[in-house]
Every structure is written in structure tokens, then in C-alpha cells.
N, C-alpha and C positions, 0 to 999 in steps of 0.2 A: 803568536807562534811564528817562529822563523822557518821559512821553507828551506829544506835541505837541497844542496846542489846535487848534481848527477854523479859525483865521485863518491866511492865508498872506500873504507880503509881496507888494507890488505887482509887483515884478520876477518873482517866481515865478508869479503869476497871469498876467501877460502872456506869459511863456514857455510856460505851459500852453495859453493861447489860440492862440498861434502854432502850437504843436504840433498842437492839435486841428484848426485850420483847414487846415494844410498836409498833415498825415499822414492825417487821417480824412475831411475834407470836400473833399479834392482841389483846394484853392485854392493859388495861389502866395502867397508871403509879402506881396507888395505888395497883393494883393487882400484879404488878411486884415486888414492894417493899415488899409485904407480902409473896411472894413465897419463900420457902426454897431455898437456893443458889444451892444445888445439883439438885433439881427438875428443876430449871430454866436452869441449864447447860445441863441436860438431854434433855429438850425440844429443846434447841438450837441445840444440836447434832443431834436429830431426824430430825429437820428442814433442817440441812445441808445435811443429807443423802437423804432426800426426794427430794431436788432440785439438787442433784448430786455434791455438793461441796466436800463431803467426803464419804468414804465407811465404812461400819460397820467393826469393829475390830473383828478378829477371837478370839473366846474364846477357851482356852486350858483347858483340864482336866489333872489330875495327870497322867493318862495313856499316854497322849501325851508327857509329859515331862520326866517321869521316864520309861526307857525301862524295858520290862519283862525279867527276868533272869531265865527262866525255860528251 
């Protein structure tokens, strides 16, 4: 059996997004289609964090990345 790569087709991606929006986020299909894609992805990420599938990412500031030279 050949292992699939990380990329999915556009059709499969939109099918998954419709499924996430309708089954997990309790939106009807028309609402899901009208949501901006970024907002839908943010809602999905919040849902995953809420049910424990993923953890919030740590946000870094410039002070965390660039050391102080004094």
C-alpha cells in the first residue's frame, strides 16, 4: 500500500470543511459556504482546542526572538 502525501484535493478539502462546519460547528451548509475561509478555520481550531485534540500555539514577541544586547 502506498502512503498518501499530506496534500488533499480541493474537492476533498471543501468536503471536509462542509463536514466540520455542519457536523461539529452546528452550522447549516449555506452558513458554512458563506463563512470566510479563515474564520471557518479559526472556528475549527477553537473547537479542536476545546475538545482537547490540539493545544494553543505559543505566540512569540520580538523580545522572545531577538536577545537584548545591553
